[in-house]
N, C-alpha and C positions, 0 to 999 in steps of 0.2 A: 788332153790338151786344153788349156784354159781358153775361154773365149777372148777374142781380140779386144784390147782396151780395158780389161779387168785385171785387178791386182791378183797376184798369186795367193793361194790359200795360206802359205807359210807366213805371209805378211799379216793376215787376219789373226793367226795364232799368236804371233809376236805382239801385235797390238793388244789383244785380249790379255796377254800376260803382263802388259805394261813395260815391255823390254825395249821399245823403240825410243829413240831420241826425240826431242821436242819437235824438230822440223819434220822428220819422217812421220811422226804420229799425227801431226796436223794434216799433212797431205793424205794419209791413209784415211783418217776420219772424214775429211771432206769428200773423198772418193766414195766411201761407204754411204754417205748421205744421199747420193744419187741413185743407189741401187737397193731395192727392197730385199733381193736375194742375198746380198752381202750382209745386210743387217741381220737377216735370219741366221746366216752362218756365224756371224760374230756372237750372237746370243748362244749358239751351240758351243762355240769355243769357250765362252765365259762359263757356261754350265759345267763343261769338262774340267776347267781349272778349279772351280769351286768344289767339285766332287773329289778331285785329287787332294785338295787342301784338307777336306774332311777325313780322307783316308790316312793322311799323314799325321793326324792327331791321334796318339795312342789311346786316349780315353774314349774316343768316339769310334774306334775300330770295331766293326761288326763282322761276322763271318761272311756276310754276303756283300760287303763293301767293295771288294775287288771286282766281283762279278758285275756289280752295278756300274762301276767306272768303266769296265771294259765294254759293257753294253752301250754306254754313251759314246765311247770312242769309235766303236764299230759303226754306230748310226751316223756319226759325224763323217767318218771316212767314206761311207756309202754315199752321203750327200755330196761330198767333195769330188769323189772320183767315179761314182757309179752312174747309172743311167739317168738319174735326175739332174746330173750336171747339165747346165744350159748348152744347147746346141744353137745353131744359127737361127732356128725358128723359135727358140725359147728364150732368147736374150731379153734382159730387162730393156724396157723402153725408158729412155731418160725423160724425166718429167719436163714438160714444156717450161721454158724460162721466160719470164716476163722481162723484156728489154726496155730500158728507159729510152732517152733520146738517142744515145749512141753507145751506152755502156750500162752494165748491170747495176740495178739499185741494190742497196744493202739487203733488202728483204728477200732477194733471190739468191743470195750467196750461201754456201755451206756454213753451218753454225760454228764449225771449228775456227773459222776466220774471225769471229766476232772479237776475240781477245786482242787481235792485232789491228783491226781497223775500227773498232767500236761500232757505232751505228752509221758510219759514213758510207756513202755510195762510192764507187770506184772513181767517179768523175772528180770528187772533192779531194782525193789523195794527191800528194805532191809527187807527180811523175817526173822522173829524171831521164833525160835523153841519153841513150846509149849507142845510137847508130842510126842510119837512115831508116825511117819508118818504125823505129823501136824505142821503147822507153821502159823503165822499171821503177818499182817501189820496193825498197828493202824492208822486210818485216822483222827479221831476227838473224843475228849472227851467233853461231855456236862456238864453244870452246875449242873444237877440233877443226875449225875452218869451214864447217858446214854453214850454208846460207839458205834462208827461206825468203823467197821474194816473189813478187808479181811481175809478169811480163806482159806488155801490151805491144802488139805488132799490127801495123796497118795491113788491110787486105791486099794480097798480092805480093807482100814482102818475101824475099828469099833470105832466110837466116844464114849467117856466115857458116861455111863448112868448118866443122871442128871434130876433134876427138875428145876423149874424156880421161881425166886422171882419177876418177871415182864415180860413184853412182849419181845419176841425175834422174829425178822423178818429175814428170810434167803432167799436171792435171788440167784439162781444158775446162774453163768456166764459161767462155763465150766464143762464138765463131768456130774455127776449125783449121787444121793444117794437114799437110800430106808429107809423109816421109817414104820415098820410094812408092811401093804399092799399098802402103798402109795409110789409112785416113783416120784422124782423130777429131771427135766432136765433143760437145759438152758432156761431162761426166766420165769421159774416157781418160785413161792414164797410159803414159808411155814411160818405160824404163830404159835408160841407156847407160852403159858402163864402159869399162876399159876395153871390152871386146867390140864395142860399137865404133866402127870406123867410118870416116867421111860422113858424119851426121849432118844432114842438110834439110831441115824442115822448110817447107814452102807454105806460106799462109794462104788460105782460101781467099779468092776474090770477094769483095763486098765489105762486110762489117769488120771492125777490128777483132783480132783474136786476143783474148785475155786468158792467161794461164797462171796457175799456182805452181811454183817450181821449188824444189830443193836440190842443191848441188853440194856434194861432199868435198869437192876440191875445184880449183880453177880449171876451166875447160882449156883445151889446146887448139887455138885458132890456127888455121892454115895460112891465112893471108898475112903478109908483112904489115899492112896497115892495121889489121885487127890486133896483131900482137903489140903494136905501138900504143894503141889506145886502151888496151886491156887494163893496165894499172889504174886508169882513171875511172873505169866503170866498175872495178872491183869484182869482176867475175872471171 
């Protein structure tokens, strides 16, 4: 069982292989930035990929190449699924984030965001209102309808209840929120998909919550008013 708020190992392998789309890769890279253990796993996955490429080259094939690759895979699996997998007392601690006046400065943001916001802090971005206590900045629109965006929600805000037409990945950059019994804080990621029903995040009281989000398809809002305004907010 993977620790709460951490991406699954299959995502690390896909990221290392370069098989993720732009939006998903940005969120996964940003998430990895927060966790040294994930960085270590990523290096292992990249090493395995490199070893497999070497084995696939006929000119470089040696009698012990297969054994060497299998040894790397075994070590990687033991790290992923064995006793060294983080338990509740071995979890990464998220590095402390330096907060500006009321929002994160650019120097505190994951490096994968730099290509989308340059050196701007989040205060200087053009936030677009999307509902009571909520605003967004659209970062990238994909060819298959996927969207990469920033969400800012005021402390205490209850997000509209909704379902999903595709995967939604939410990485907390600042503040925190609660979904049922699960609590998400900076560096933690939540995955919600078509099996997630009545999704109802509630923002922690106090500071604004800032999240990096990718959605693969428009969400399904429960409220009539929400459905009316949805075409105008583009989500």
